[in-house]
Every structure is written in structure tokens, then in C-alpha cells.
C-alpha positions as CSV (number, residue, x, y, z in Angstrom):
1,M,-3.2,-24.5,19.9
2,I,-4.4,-22.3,17.0
3,I,-5.0,-19.5,19.5
4,R,-1.5,-19.6,20.8
5,I,-0.1,-19.7,17.2
6,F,-2.2,-16.6,16.3
7,L,-1.2,-14.8,19.5
8,A,2.5,-15.6,19.0
9,V,2.5,-14.7,15.3
10,A,0.6,-11.4,16.0
11,A,3.2,-10.5,18.6
12,I,6.1,-11.4,16.3
13,F,4.7,-9.6,13.3
14,G,3.7,-6.6,15.4
15,G,7.2,-6.3,16.9
16,F,8.8,-6.8,13.5
17,S,6.8,-4.0,12.1
18,V,8.1,-1.6,14.8
19,A,11.6,-2.7,14.1
20,A,11.2,-2.5,10.3
21,G,9.7,1.0,10.7
22,A,12.7,2.2,12.8
23,F,15.0,0.5,10.3
24,A,13.4,2.4,7.4
25,S,13.5,5.8,9.1
26,H,17.0,5.5,10.3
27,A,19.1,3.1,8.4
28,L,17.4,3.0,5.0
29,K,16.9,6.8,4.5
30,N,20.5,7.1,3.4
31,Y,20.4,4.3,0.9
32,L,16.9,4.4,-0.7
33,N,15.1,7.1,-2.6
34,E,11.8,8.6,-1.2
35,Q,9.6,6.4,-3.3
36,S,11.3,3.2,-2.1
37,I,11.1,4.4,1.5
38,A,7.3,5.2,1.0
39,I,6.8,1.7,-0.4
40,F,8.6,0.1,2.6
41,E,6.6,2.2,5.0
42,T,3.4,1.1,3.4
43,G,4.4,-2.5,4.1
44,V,5.2,-1.6,7.7
45,R,1.8,0.1,8.2
46,Y,-0.2,-2.7,6.8
47,Q,1.8,-5.2,8.7
48,M,1.0,-3.4,12.0
49,Y,-2.7,-3.0,11.2
50,H,-3.1,-6.7,10.4
51,S,-1.0,-7.8,13.3
52,L,-3.5,-6.1,15.5
53,A,-6.4,-7.7,13.5
54,L,-4.8,-11.1,14.0
55,L,-4.5,-10.3,17.8
56,L,-8.2,-9.5,17.8
57,V,-9.0,-12.8,16.0
58,A,-6.9,-14.7,18.7
59,L,-8.7,-12.9,21.5
60,L,-12.1,-13.6,19.9
61,L,-11.2,-17.2,19.7
62,T,-10.4,-17.4,23.4
63,H,-14.1,-16.5,24.0
64,A,-15.6,-18.7,21.3
65,E,-17.5,-21.8,22.0
66,L,-16.2,-25.2,20.8
67,P,-15.9,-26.1,18.0
68,L,-14.0,-22.9,17.2
69,P,-15.7,-20.9,14.4
70,T,-14.1,-21.8,11.1
71,A,-14.6,-18.3,9.8
72,L,-12.4,-16.9,12.6
73,I,-9.7,-19.4,12.0
74,A,-9.9,-18.6,8.2
75,S,-9.7,-14.9,9.1
76,G,-6.5,-15.4,11.0
77,I,-4.9,-17.5,8.3
78,A,-5.8,-14.9,5.7
79,F,-4.3,-12.1,7.8
80,I,-1.1,-14.0,8.2
81,S,-1.0,-14.8,4.5
82,G,-1.7,-11.2,3.7
83,I,1.1,-9.9,5.9
84,V,3.6,-12.3,4.4
85,I,2.6,-11.6,0.8
86,F,1.6,-7.9,0.9
87,S,4.2,-6.5,3.3
88,G,6.8,-9.0,2.2
89,S,6.5,-8.1,-1.4
90,L,6.7,-4.4,-0.6
91,Y,9.8,-4.9,1.5
92,A,11.4,-6.9,-1.3
93,L,10.4,-4.4,-3.9
94,S,11.7,-1.4,-2.1
95,L,15.0,-3.1,-1.1
96,S,15.7,-4.8,-4.4
97,G,14.1,-2.5,-7.0
98,I,12.8,-5.6,-8.8
99,K,9.6,-4.2,-10.3
100,W,7.8,-7.5,-11.0
101,L,7.5,-8.0,-7.2
102,G,4.9,-5.3,-7.2
103,A,2.6,-7.8,-9.2
104,I,2.5,-10.1,-6.1
105,T,1.3,-7.4,-3.7
106,P,-2.4,-7.4,-4.8
107,L,-2.5,-11.1,-3.8
108,G,-1.7,-10.1,-0.3
109,G,-4.3,-7.3,-0.5
110,A,-6.8,-9.9,-1.5
111,A,-5.8,-12.1,1.5
112,F,-6.5,-9.1,3.7
113,L,-9.9,-8.6,2.2
114,I,-10.7,-12.3,2.7
115,G,-9.6,-12.0,6.3
116,W,-11.9,-9.0,6.9
117,G,-14.7,-10.8,5.1
118,C,-14.3,-13.9,7.2
119,L,-14.2,-11.8,10.3
120,A,-17.6,-10.3,9.3
121,V,-19.0,-13.7,8.7
122,A,-17.8,-14.9,12.1
123,A,-19.5,-11.9,13.7
124,F,-22.8,-13.6,12.9
125,S,-21.8,-16.8,14.7
126,F,-21.5,-15.1,18.1
127,K,-24.4,-15.6,20.5
């Protein structure tokens, strides 16, 4: 079940990042300044990178022995959390201009780092 969830979320987040990138480059360019566009595009870029990382985690889980490696599951959860917090806060910051939203962004970055760390730990569980 967790594999299906990770695959579906990776696909949804990946597709959304393409749509958000197109939205930024076409619709938002007339309404936001260059700095806000750059902030939005950073969110898009990191969302795509980590959607692909989540896809990798899901694919690795399909080949893992039971019980599924806890570190891989933790990695997927951390990537999802990172996307929501990091990219979400950048989208909200760029669209609203509310500066304190930028203080939330590092929490998402920490979640990304945890995800990569858990993926590294999981690498040692493969036979």
C-alpha cells in the first residue's frame, strides 16, 4: 500500500511541478516581479527533484524484501514533507509577499536532507 501511495504522490507532485512551472513562466510573469518569479521557480525545481527522488524510493521498495526497510519508508515520508513545506512555503511567499513564510522554508529543506540521509542508510540494507 505504501508503495502505491508513494508512486501516486510522486506522479501528482511531478505533474503539478510541470503545471506550476508553466503557470509561473506564462501567467505569473505579468503579475510578479523577477525576485518573486525566481522564488516560485525554486519551489518548482525542488518539487520536481524530490518527486523523482520519491519515485526512486517507491521503485526501490518494489524490489525490497519484507519487511520493507523502515529507512526507505522514512525517506519517502521525508521527501513528501519536504515538498509540501519547502515548495509550498516558497509558492505562498512568492504569491502573497508575506515575508515570514520564508522562515518555514528551511524546515522543508531539513526534511529533504533527512530524506536523503534515510536513503543513504537504506542503501546499506540491500543485499
